[in-house]
N, CA, C and O atoms as a MOPAC input file, in Angstrom:
PM7 MOZYME 1SCF
protein

 N      0.81100 1    -0.89100 1     0.13800 1
 C     -0.20500 1    -0.02600 1    -0.14000 1
 C      0.50300 1     1.18100 1     0.08700 1
 O      0.07200 1     2.30500 1    -0.16600 1
 N      1.98800 1     0.80600 1     0.74500 1
 C      2.72000 1     2.76700 1     0.83300 1
 C      3.43400 1     2.99700 1    -1.21600 1
 O      3.84200 1     3.93300 1    -1.90400 1
 N      3.23800 1     1.74600 1    -1.36900 1
 C      4.23100 1     2.31800 1    -2.93700 1
 C      2.60100 1     2.50000 1    -3.78800 1
 O      2.74700 1     2.77400 1    -4.97900 1
 N      1.49400 1     2.41300 1    -3.44100 1
 C      0.23000 1     2.68300 1    -3.51900 1
 C      0.14700 1     4.13100 1    -3.63900 1
 O     -0.26000 1     4.85100 1    -4.55000 1
 N      1.02400 1     4.57200 1    -1.57800 1
 C      0.68000 1     5.65100 1    -1.71100 1
 C      1.44600 1     7.01400 1    -2.14000 1
 O      1.24500 1     8.21600 1    -1.96800 1
 N      2.43000 1     6.21500 1    -2.78700 1
 C      3.76600 1     7.10900 1    -2.94700 1
 C      3.42900 1     7.82800 1    -4.49100 1
 O      3.65900 1     8.97200 1    -4.88300 1
 N      2.78400 1     6.65300 1    -5.18900 1
 C      2.48700 1     6.90800 1    -6.61800 1
 C      1.21900 1     8.02300 1    -6.64400 1
 O      1.21400 1     8.95200 1    -7.45200 1
 N      0.27500 1     7.83600 1    -5.77200 1
 C     -1.05100 1     8.12800 1    -5.82200 1
 C     -0.25300 1    10.22400 1    -5.07300 1
 O     -0.70600 1    11.30400 1    -5.45500 1
 N      0.77900 1    10.05300 1    -4.15900 1
 C      1.19600 1    11.54700 1    -3.65300 1
 C      1.81800 1    12.12600 1    -5.13100 1
 O      1.66100 1    13.30400 1    -5.45000 1
 N      2.41600 1    11.32100 1    -5.84200 1
 C      3.73200 1    11.99800 1    -7.08600 1
 C      2.73100 1    12.53200 1    -7.59900 1
 O      2.89200 1    13.75200 1    -7.59200 1
 N      1.29200 1    12.09300 1    -8.26700 1
 C      0.24800 1    12.58600 1    -9.22900 1
 C     -0.92100 1    13.60800 1    -8.25800 1
 O     -1.72200 1    14.49400 1    -8.55700 1
 N     -0.63600 1    13.14200 1    -7.37000 1
 C     -1.62500 1    14.53900 1    -6.71900 1
 C     -0.86100 1    15.45600 1    -6.44800 1
 O     -1.24400 1    16.53700 1    -6.00100 1
 N      0.40700 1    15.13400 1    -6.69700 1
 C      1.37400 1    16.66700 1    -5.56400 1
 C      1.75600 1    17.56600 1    -7.31300 1
 O      1.97300 1    18.77600 1    -7.36900 1
 N      1.75900 1    16.73300 1    -8.43900 1
 C      1.64800 1    17.44700 1    -9.60000 1
 C     -0.10700 1    18.24500 1    -9.92000 1
 O     -0.07300 1    19.30500 1   -10.54600 1
 N     -1.09100 1    17.87600 1    -9.61800 1
 C     -1.76900 1    18.90700 1    -9.64600 1
 C     -2.12400 1    19.59600 1    -8.51000 1
 O     -2.25100 1    20.82000 1    -8.48600 1
 N     -2.31000 1    18.78800 1    -7.46100 1
 C     -2.74200 1    19.85000 1    -6.20300 1
 C     -1.38600 1    20.19500 1    -5.13200 1
 O     -1.52200 1    20.37300 1    -3.92200 1
 N      0.12000 1    20.24800 1    -5.97500 1
 C      0.76200 1    20.78600 1    -5.35400 1
 C      0.69900 1    21.71400 1    -4.16700 1
 O      1.10300 1    21.42100 1    -3.04100 1
 N      0.02200 1    23.14500 1    -4.61100 1
 C     -0.59900 1    24.27600 1    -4.77500 1
 C     -1.56100 1    23.96800 1    -3.15200 1
 O     -1.48300 1    24.92100 1    -2.37700 1
 N     -2.16200 1    23.10500 1    -2.79100 1
 C     -3.01100 1    22.64100 1    -2.42000 1
 C     -2.47300 1    22.42400 1    -1.03100 1
 O     -2.46500 1    23.14400 1    -0.03300 1
 N     -2.07800 1    21.35300 1    -1.24600 1
 C     -1.42000 1    20.12900 1    -0.44000 1
 C     -0.31800 1    21.13300 1     0.34100 1
 O      0.06600 1    21.09200 1     1.51000 1
 N     -0.02800 1    21.87300 1    -0.53900 1
 C      1.46500 1    23.01200 1     0.13500 1
 C      0.61700 1    24.31700 1     1.54800 1
 O      1.21700 1    24.85600 1     2.47800 1
 N     -0.49200 1    24.42000 1     1.27900 1
 C     -1.10400 1    25.48600 1     1.71200 1
 C     -1.65000 1    24.96200 1     3.01000 1
 O     -1.51100 1    25.35800 1     4.16700 1
 N     -2.33200 1    23.92200 1     2.46600 1
 C     -3.23400 1    22.82900 1     3.97400 1
 C     -2.13400 1    22.37900 1     4.26600 1
 O     -1.76400 1    23.21700 1     5.08800 1
 N     -1.05400 1    21.40100 1     4.15900 1
 C     -0.05300 1    21.05900 1     5.08100 1
 C     -0.27500 1    20.27700 1     5.68300 1
 O      0.53400 1    19.99200 1     6.56700 1
 N     -1.74800 1    19.34300 1     5.50200 1
 C     -2.19800 1    18.00500 1     5.68800 1
 C     -1.66200 1    17.14100 1     5.79300 1
 O     -1.83000 1    16.35600 1     6.72500 1
 N     -0.64900 1    16.96400 1     4.66300 1
 C     -0.28600 1    15.65900 1     4.30400 1
 C      0.99900 1    15.65700 1     4.49700 1
 O      1.63100 1    15.79700 1     3.45100 1
 N      1.79400 1    15.52400 1     5.69700 1
 C      3.18800 1    15.29000 1     5.69100 1
 C      3.32400 1    14.30600 1     4.66200 1
 O      3.86300 1    14.89200 1     3.72300 1
 N      3.12500 1    13.17400 1     4.37000 1
 C      3.25000 1    12.15400 1     3.99300 1
 C      4.03300 1    12.69700 1     2.14800 1
 O      5.11000 1    12.41400 1     1.62300 1
 N      2.78700 1    13.59300 1     1.64500 1
 C      3.04500 1    14.20500 1     0.20500 1
 C      3.80300 1    14.69100 1     0.51000 1
 O      4.62200 1    14.37200 1    -0.35200 1
 N      4.60800 1    15.72200 1     1.56200 1
 C      5.37000 1    16.98400 1     1.35400 1
 C      6.70700 1    16.05700 1     1.00800 1
 O      7.39400 1    16.21500 1    -0.00100 1
 N      6.96900 1    14.95100 1     2.15000 1
 C      8.14400 1    14.00900 1     2.53100 1
 C      8.11600 1    13.63900 1     1.69400 1
 O      9.18600 1    13.03100 1     1.70800 1
 N      7.76400 1    13.48200 1     0.91800 1
 C      7.39600 1    11.97400 1    -0.61300 1
 C      8.57000 1    12.76000 1    -1.84300 1
 O      8.73400 1    12.25200 1    -2.95200 1

């Protein structure tokens, strides 16, 4: 599951990079 999360984070990071950065409620995405 960690692999799926990593892939999802990578994809989401591209689309929701600003949103994730603003919310900062997903440390895993930032770390990834």
